[in-house]
C-alpha positions, 0 to 999 in steps of 0.5 A: 392441061400440062403438068406445069399447070398443076405444079403452078397451081399448087405452088410446086417448083419446076412448073414448065421447067421439068426434065423434058424442057430441052425437047419442048424447046426443040419442038417449039422451035420446029413448030414456030419455024414450020408455021412461019411464026414471028422470028424471035432470038431468045437469050435464055438464062439457063441455056448456053446457046440462044434459041431461035424460034419462028420464021427464019426467011428474014422478012421481019427483024427478029424480036428479042427475048431475055429470060428463063426457059420456063417463062418462054414456054409460058409465053408461047403456050398462053400461060400467065407470066405475071410476076415473072422477070423477062424482057421482050423487045420487038413483039407483044406477048400476045404475038408469041402465043401459038394458040392465039 
């Protein structure tokens, strides 16, 4: 269980977007790269630079994500994203789940 899960259930702000978010994204980038996960170019609303996730070998055209960082974390962790505003092209949401 993640603290964001608790915040989300209680309707508290900041679920999946706490002060540890930059570290979580860096860990996610490293983990998806090491596991050869599908490549993704993420234009994250709340960051200045895009986040590149997954395999960088170039065997597959990177999928594209546009949205906030909290929703990106939700997608990769298999958490619900209903009602969240984001765009995903070149991949299905299920392909991003690192636990699936």
